[in-house]
N, CA, C, O and CB atoms as a CASP TS submission, in Angstrom:
PFRMAT TS
TARGET T0000
AUTHOR 0000-0000-0000
METHOD Language model
MODEL 1
PARENT N/A
ATOM      1  N   MET     1      -3.426  -8.192   2.066  1.00  0.00           N
ATOM      2  CA  MET     1      -3.502  -7.281   0.930  1.00  0.00           C
ATOM      3  C   MET     1      -2.319  -6.305   0.922  1.00  0.00           C
ATOM      4  O   MET     1      -1.807  -5.967  -0.145  1.00  0.00           O
ATOM      5  CB  MET     1      -4.826  -6.509   0.960  1.00  0.00           C
ATOM      6  N   GLY     2      -1.888  -5.855   2.088  1.00  0.00           N
ATOM      7  CA  GLY     2      -0.797  -4.891   2.170  1.00  0.00           C
ATOM      8  C   GLY     2       0.512  -5.454   1.654  1.00  0.00           C
ATOM      9  O   GLY     2       1.316  -4.734   1.061  1.00  0.00           O
ATOM     10  N   MET     3       0.724  -6.736   1.879  1.00  0.00           N
ATOM     11  CA  MET     3       1.963  -7.365   1.430  1.00  0.00           C
ATOM     12  C   MET     3       2.006  -7.421  -0.093  1.00  0.00           C
ATOM     13  O   MET     3       3.065  -7.247  -0.697  1.00  0.00           O
ATOM     14  CB  MET     3       2.102  -8.780   2.024  1.00  0.00           C
ATOM     15  N   ARG     4       0.856  -7.665  -0.709  1.00  0.00           N
ATOM     16  CA  ARG     4       0.802  -7.770  -2.168  1.00  0.00           C
ATOM     17  C   ARG     4       1.050  -6.414  -2.825  1.00  0.00           C
ATOM     18  O   ARG     4       1.764  -6.337  -3.825  1.00  0.00           O
ATOM     19  CB  ARG     4      -0.556  -8.331  -2.613  1.00  0.00           C
ATOM     20  N   SER     5       0.474  -5.353  -2.282  1.00  0.00           N
ATOM     21  CA  SER     5       0.677  -4.025  -2.867  1.00  0.00           C
ATOM     22  C   SER     5       2.122  -3.575  -2.701  1.00  0.00           C
ATOM     23  O   SER     5       2.665  -2.890  -3.569  1.00  0.00           O
ATOM     24  CB  SER     5      -0.271  -3.001  -2.224  1.00  0.00           C
ATOM     25  N   ALA     6       2.745  -3.957  -1.589  1.00  0.00           N
ATOM     26  CA  ALA     6       4.153  -3.620  -1.391  1.00  0.00           C
ATOM     27  C   ALA     6       5.022  -4.351  -2.406  1.00  0.00           C
ATOM     28  O   ALA     6       5.975  -3.781  -2.937  1.00  0.00           O
ATOM     29  CB  ALA     6       4.598  -3.965   0.041  1.00  0.00           C
ATOM     30  N   ALA     7       4.695  -5.609  -2.675  1.00  0.00           N
ATOM     31  CA  ALA     7       5.457  -6.372  -3.660  1.00  0.00           C
ATOM     32  C   ALA     7       5.287  -5.780  -5.051  1.00  0.00           C
ATOM     33  O   ALA     7       6.253  -5.693  -5.809  1.00  0.00           O
ATOM     34  CB  ALA     7       5.024  -7.841  -3.654  1.00  0.00           C
ATOM     35  N   LEU     8       4.076  -5.374  -5.392  1.00  0.00           N
ATOM     36  CA  LEU     8       3.835  -4.766  -6.700  1.00  0.00           C
ATOM     37  C   LEU     8       4.570  -3.435  -6.828  1.00  0.00           C
ATOM     38  O   LEU     8       5.070  -3.096  -7.900  1.00  0.00           O
ATOM     39  CB  LEU     8       2.333  -4.562  -6.926  1.00  0.00           C
ATOM     40  N   ARG     9       4.631  -2.691  -5.740  1.00  0.00           N
ATOM     41  CA  ARG     9       5.362  -1.423  -5.765  1.00  0.00           C
ATOM     42  C   ARG     9       6.846  -1.668  -6.031  1.00  0.00           C
ATOM     43  O   ARG     9       7.460  -0.950  -6.821  1.00  0.00           O
ATOM     44  CB  ARG     9       5.176  -0.662  -4.435  1.00  0.00           C
ATOM     45  N   TRP    10       7.430  -2.683  -5.373  1.00  0.00           N
ATOM     46  CA  TRP    10       8.846  -2.980  -5.578  1.00  0.00           C
ATOM     47  C   TRP    10       9.110  -3.477  -6.996  1.00  0.00           C
ATOM     48  O   TRP    10      10.137  -3.147  -7.589  1.00  0.00           O
ATOM     49  CB  TRP    10       9.321  -4.018  -4.563  1.00  0.00           C
ATOM     50  N   ILE    11       8.193  -4.264  -7.538  1.00  0.00           N
ATOM     51  CA  ILE    11       8.348  -4.740  -8.916  1.00  0.00           C
ATOM     52  C   ILE    11       8.279  -3.561  -9.882  1.00  0.00           C
ATOM     53  O   ILE    11       9.056  -3.496 -10.834  1.00  0.00           O
ATOM     54  CB  ILE    11       7.259  -5.790  -9.264  1.00  0.00           C
ATOM     55  N   GLY    12       7.367  -2.640  -9.647  1.00  0.00           N
ATOM     56  CA  GLY    12       7.257  -1.451 -10.486  1.00  0.00           C
ATOM     57  C   GLY    12       8.511  -0.593 -10.416  1.00  0.00           C
ATOM     58  O   GLY    12       8.981  -0.093 -11.438  1.00  0.00           O
ATOM     59  N   LEU    13       9.050  -0.421  -9.223  1.00  0.00           N
ATOM     60  CA  LEU    13      10.285   0.355  -9.075  1.00  0.00           C
ATOM     61  C   LEU    13      11.459  -0.331  -9.763  1.00  0.00           C
ATOM     62  O   LEU    13      12.303   0.334 -10.363  1.00  0.00           O
ATOM     63  CB  LEU    13      10.604   0.571  -7.593  1.00  0.00           C
ATOM     64  N   ALA    14      11.515  -1.650  -9.678  1.00  0.00           N
ATOM     65  CA  ALA    14      12.591  -2.387 -10.337  1.00  0.00           C
ATOM     66  C   ALA    14      12.483  -2.257 -11.858  1.00  0.00           C
ATOM     67  O   ALA    14      13.496  -2.104 -12.542  1.00  0.00           O
ATOM     68  CB  ALA    14      12.557  -3.872  -9.924  1.00  0.00           C
ATOM     69  N   LEU    15      11.267  -2.316 -12.383  1.00  0.00           N
ATOM     70  CA  LEU    15      11.070  -2.131 -13.819  1.00  0.00           C
ATOM     71  C   LEU    15      11.469  -0.726 -14.254  1.00  0.00           C
ATOM     72  O   LEU    15      12.116  -0.553 -15.287  1.00  0.00           O
ATOM     73  CB  LEU    15       9.613  -2.403 -14.196  1.00  0.00           C
ATOM     74  N   LEU    16      11.092   0.258 -13.485  1.00  0.00           N
ATOM     75  CA  LEU    16      11.452   1.636 -13.793  1.00  0.00           C
ATOM     76  C   LEU    16      12.966   1.818 -13.782  1.00  0.00           C
ATOM     77  O   LEU    16      13.519   2.478 -14.662  1.00  0.00           O
ATOM     78  CB  LEU    16      10.796   2.593 -12.795  1.00  0.00           C
ATOM     79  N   ALA    17      13.632   1.240 -12.800  1.00  0.00           N
ATOM     80  CA  ALA    17      15.091   1.334 -12.719  1.00  0.00           C
ATOM     81  C   ALA    17      15.745   0.657 -13.917  1.00  0.00           C
ATOM     82  O   ALA    17      16.745   1.152 -14.437  1.00  0.00           O
ATOM     83  CB  ALA    17      15.599   0.703 -11.414  1.00  0.00           C
ATOM     84  N   ALA    18      15.193  -0.466 -14.359  1.00  0.00           N
ATOM     85  CA  ALA    18      15.756  -1.169 -15.519  1.00  0.00           C
ATOM     86  C   ALA    18      15.602  -0.339 -16.782  1.00  0.00           C
ATOM     87  O   ALA    18      16.532  -0.263 -17.585  1.00  0.00           O
ATOM     88  CB  ALA    18      15.080  -2.536 -15.705  1.00  0.00           C
ATOM     89  N   VAL    19      14.449   0.285 -16.971  1.00  0.00           N
ATOM     90  CA  VAL    19      14.221   1.120 -18.154  1.00  0.00           C
ATOM     91  C   VAL    19      15.162   2.326 -18.136  1.00  0.00           C
ATOM     92  O   VAL    19      15.735   2.681 -19.166  1.00  0.00           O
ATOM     93  CB  VAL    19      12.742   1.589 -18.216  1.00  0.00           C
ATOM     94  N   LEU    20      15.319   2.949 -16.983  1.00  0.00           N
ATOM     95  CA  LEU    20      16.226   4.093 -16.885  1.00  0.00           C
ATOM     96  C   LEU    20      17.676   3.679 -17.134  1.00  0.00           C
ATOM     97  O   LEU    20      18.430   4.422 -17.763  1.00  0.00           O
ATOM     98  CB  LEU    20      16.099   4.752 -15.510  1.00  0.00           C
ATOM     99  N   ALA    21      18.070   2.511 -16.651  1.00  0.00           N
ATOM    100  CA  ALA    21      19.431   2.025 -16.884  1.00  0.00           C
ATOM    101  C   ALA    21      19.658   1.762 -18.367  1.00  0.00           C
ATOM    102  O   ALA    21      20.725   2.080 -18.893  1.00  0.00           O
ATOM    103  CB  ALA    21      19.696   0.745 -16.070  1.00  0.00           C
ATOM    104  N   LEU    22      18.671   1.187 -19.047  1.00  0.00           N
ATOM    105  CA  LEU    22      18.810   0.950 -20.487  1.00  0.00           C
ATOM    106  C   LEU    22      18.908   2.268 -21.255  1.00  0.00           C
ATOM    107  O   LEU    22      19.679   2.370 -22.209  1.00  0.00           O
ATOM    108  CB  LEU    22      17.623   0.123 -21.010  1.00  0.00           C
ATOM    109  N   ALA    23      18.147   3.259 -20.855  1.00  0.00           N
ATOM    110  CA  ALA    23      18.222   4.569 -21.509  1.00  0.00           C
ATOM    111  C   ALA    23      19.602   5.181 -21.299  1.00  0.00           C
ATOM    112  O   ALA    23      20.164   5.769 -22.223  1.00  0.00           O
ATOM    113  CB  ALA    23      17.125   5.516 -20.967  1.00  0.00           C
ATOM    114  N   PHE    24      20.148   5.051 -20.103  1.00  0.00           N
ATOM    115  CA  PHE    24      21.478   5.591 -19.813  1.00  0.00           C
ATOM    116  C   PHE    24      22.533   4.895 -20.660  1.00  0.00           C
ATOM    117  O   PHE    24      23.421   5.552 -21.201  1.00  0.00           O
ATOM    118  CB  PHE    24      21.813   5.440 -18.319  1.00  0.00           C
ATOM    119  N   VAL    25      22.449   3.584 -20.781  1.00  0.00           N
ATOM    120  CA  VAL    25      23.409   2.834 -21.597  1.00  0.00           C
ATOM    121  C   VAL    25      23.280   3.254 -23.061  1.00  0.00           C
ATOM    122  O   VAL    25      24.284   3.342 -23.767  1.00  0.00           O
ATOM    123  CB  VAL    25      23.185   1.301 -21.448  1.00  0.00           C
ATOM    124  N   GLY    26      22.063   3.511 -23.519  1.00  0.00           N
ATOM    125  CA  GLY    26      21.862   3.963 -24.893  1.00  0.00           C
ATOM    126  C   GLY    26      22.537   5.299 -25.153  1.00  0.00           C
ATOM    127  O   GLY    26      23.090   5.513 -26.231  1.00  0.00           O
ATOM    128  N   TYR    27      22.500   6.195 -24.182  1.00  0.00           N
ATOM    129  CA  TYR    27      23.122   7.504 -24.366  1.00  0.00           C
ATOM    130  C   TYR    27      24.642   7.421 -24.359  1.00  0.00           C
ATOM    131  O   TYR    27      25.298   8.369 -24.791  1.00  0.00           O
ATOM    132  CB  TYR    27      22.658   8.457 -23.284  1.00  0.00           C
ATOM    133  N   LEU    28      25.218   6.337 -23.892  1.00  0.00           N
ATOM    134  CA  LEU    28      26.669   6.174 -23.946  1.00  0.00           C
ATOM    135  C   LEU    28      27.146   5.839 -25.356  1.00  0.00           C
ATOM    136  O   LEU    28      28.342   5.892 -25.641  1.00  0.00           O
ATOM    137  CB  LEU    28      27.113   5.087 -22.977  1.00  0.00           C
ATOM    138  N   GLN    29      26.203   5.493 -26.240  1.00  0.00           N
ATOM    139  CA  GLN    29      26.536   5.180 -27.631  1.00  0.00           C
ATOM    140  C   GLN    29      25.903   6.243 -28.528  1.00  0.00           C
ATOM    141  O   GLN    29      24.720   6.144 -28.852  1.00  0.00           O
ATOM    142  CB  GLN    29      26.044   3.741 -28.027  1.00  0.00           C
ATOM    143  N   PRO    30      26.667   7.254 -28.933  1.00  0.00           N
ATOM    144  CA  PRO    30      26.097   8.364 -29.710  1.00  0.00           C
ATOM    145  C   PRO    30      25.467   7.907 -31.028  1.00  0.00           C
ATOM    146  O   PRO    30      24.470   8.488 -31.457  1.00  0.00           O
ATOM    147  CB  PRO    30      27.174   9.394 -29.998  1.00  0.00           C
ATOM    148  N   GLY    31      26.016   6.895 -31.672  1.00  0.00           N
ATOM    149  CA  GLY    31      25.457   6.406 -32.926  1.00  0.00           C
ATOM    150  C   GLY    31      24.041   5.896 -32.747  1.00  0.00           C
ATOM    151  O   GLY    31      23.200   6.065 -33.630  1.00  0.00           O
ATOM    152  N   PHE    32      23.778   5.285 -31.631  1.00  0.00           N
ATOM    153  CA  PHE    32      22.439   4.778 -31.338  1.00  0.00           C
ATOM    154  C   PHE    32      21.439   5.920 -31.235  1.00  0.00           C
ATOM    155  O   PHE    32      20.331   5.837 -31.765  1.00  0.00           O
ATOM    156  CB  PHE    32      22.445   3.963 -30.041  1.00  0.00           C
ATOM    157  N   ILE    33      21.836   6.985 -30.548  1.00  0.00           N
ATOM    158  CA  ILE    33      20.940   8.121 -30.359  1.00  0.00           C
ATOM    159  C   ILE    33      20.670   8.806 -31.690  1.00  0.00           C
ATOM    160  O   ILE    33      19.537   9.209 -31.955  1.00  0.00           O
ATOM    161  CB  ILE    33      21.534   9.121 -29.352  1.00  0.00           C
ATOM    162  N   VAL    34      21.701   8.949 -32.543  1.00  0.00           N
ATOM    163  CA  VAL    34      21.505   9.564 -33.855  1.00  0.00           C
ATOM    164  C   VAL    34      20.563   8.708 -34.692  1.00  0.00           C
ATOM    165  O   VAL    34      19.675   9.236 -35.360  1.00  0.00           O
ATOM    166  CB  VAL    34      22.857   9.752 -34.583  1.00  0.00           C
ATOM    167  N   ASP    35      20.750   7.397 -34.661  1.00  0.00           N
ATOM    168  CA  ASP    35      19.879   6.495 -35.409  1.00  0.00           C
ATOM    169  C   ASP    35      18.437   6.587 -34.904  1.00  0.00           C
ATOM    170  O   ASP    35      17.498   6.612 -35.698  1.00  0.00           O
ATOM    171  CB  ASP    35      20.390   5.048 -35.302  1.00  0.00           C
ATOM    172  N   LEU    36      18.271   6.635 -33.604  1.00  0.00           N
ATOM    173  CA  LEU    36      16.943   6.753 -33.013  1.00  0.00           C
ATOM    174  C   LEU    36      16.274   8.063 -33.423  1.00  0.00           C
ATOM    175  O   LEU    36      15.086   8.089 -33.747  1.00  0.00           O
ATOM    176  CB  LEU    36      17.030   6.659 -31.488  1.00  0.00           C
ATOM    177  N   ALA    37      17.050   9.154 -33.404  1.00  0.00           N
ATOM    178  CA  ALA    37      16.506  10.458 -33.810  1.00  0.00           C
ATOM    179  C   ALA    37      16.120  10.442 -35.284  1.00  0.00           C
ATOM    180  O   ALA    37      15.077  10.978 -35.659  1.00  0.00           O
ATOM    181  CB  ALA    37      17.529  11.584 -33.541  1.00  0.00           C
ATOM    182  N   ASN    38      16.957   9.829 -36.123  1.00  0.00           N
ATOM    183  CA  ASN    38      16.641   9.755 -37.545  1.00  0.00           C
ATOM    184  C   ASN    38      15.365   8.951 -37.791  1.00  0.00           C
ATOM    185  O   ASN    38      14.542   9.331 -38.624  1.00  0.00           O
ATOM    186  CB  ASN    38      17.807   9.137 -38.313  1.00  0.00           C
ATOM    187  N   ARG    39      15.204   7.872 -37.088  1.00  0.00           N
ATOM    188  CA  ARG    39      13.978   7.065 -37.236  1.00  0.00           C
ATOM    189  C   ARG    39      12.757   7.850 -36.798  1.00  0.00           C
ATOM    190  O   ARG    39      11.695   7.753 -37.413  1.00  0.00           O
ATOM    191  CB  ARG    39      14.081   5.764 -36.420  1.00  0.00           C
ATOM    192  N   PHE    40      12.905   8.630 -35.735  1.00  0.00           N
ATOM    193  CA  PHE    40      11.792   9.428 -35.235  1.00  0.00           C
ATOM    194  C   PHE    40      11.400  10.493 -36.270  1.00  0.00           C
ATOM    195  O   PHE    40      10.214  10.698 -36.532  1.00  0.00           O
ATOM    196  CB  PHE    40      12.163  10.090 -33.884  1.00  0.00           C
ATOM    197  N   VAL    41      12.411  11.179 -36.862  1.00  0.00           N
ATOM    198  CA  VAL    41      12.144  12.214 -37.844  1.00  0.00           C
ATOM    199  C   VAL    41      11.519  11.628 -39.102  1.00  0.00           C
ATOM    200  O   VAL    41      10.682  12.275 -39.730  1.00  0.00           O
ATOM    201  CB  VAL    41      13.424  12.958 -38.190  1.00  0.00           C
ATOM    202  N   MET    42      11.909  10.415 -39.481  1.00  0.00           N
ATOM    203  CA  MET    42      11.385   9.805 -40.698  1.00  0.00           C
ATOM    204  C   MET    42       9.888   9.457 -40.559  1.00  0.00           C
ATOM    205  O   MET    42       9.226   9.205 -41.565  1.00  0.00           O
ATOM    206  CB  MET    42      12.193   8.543 -41.038  1.00  0.00           C
ATOM    207  N   CYS    43       9.365   9.440 -39.360  1.00  0.00           N
ATOM    208  CA  CYS    43       7.949   9.172 -39.163  1.00  0.00           C
ATOM    209  C   CYS    43       7.088  10.324 -39.649  1.00  0.00           C
ATOM    210  O   CYS    43       5.902  10.140 -39.921  1.00  0.00           O
ATOM    211  CB  CYS    43       7.667   8.897 -37.703  1.00  0.00           C
ATOM    212  N   PHE    44       7.673  11.515 -39.761  1.00  0.00           N
ATOM    213  CA  PHE    44       6.890  12.694 -40.143  1.00  0.00           C
ATOM    214  C   PHE    44       7.126  13.062 -41.558  1.00  0.00           C
ATOM    215  O   PHE    44       6.547  14.032 -42.049  1.00  0.00           O
ATOM    216  CB  PHE    44       7.207  13.864 -39.265  1.00  0.00           C
TER
END
C-alpha cells in the first residue's frame, strides 16, 4: 500500500508542476493574459 500512495503523490506533484509551468508560459504572452481577463470580465 505504501508504494502505491508514494506513486500517487509523485503523479500529483508532476501534474501540479505541469499546471504551474503552463501558467508561467501563459504569462510570457501578455496578449493571452489580456484575452483571459477580458473573457473573465465578460462573464459578469
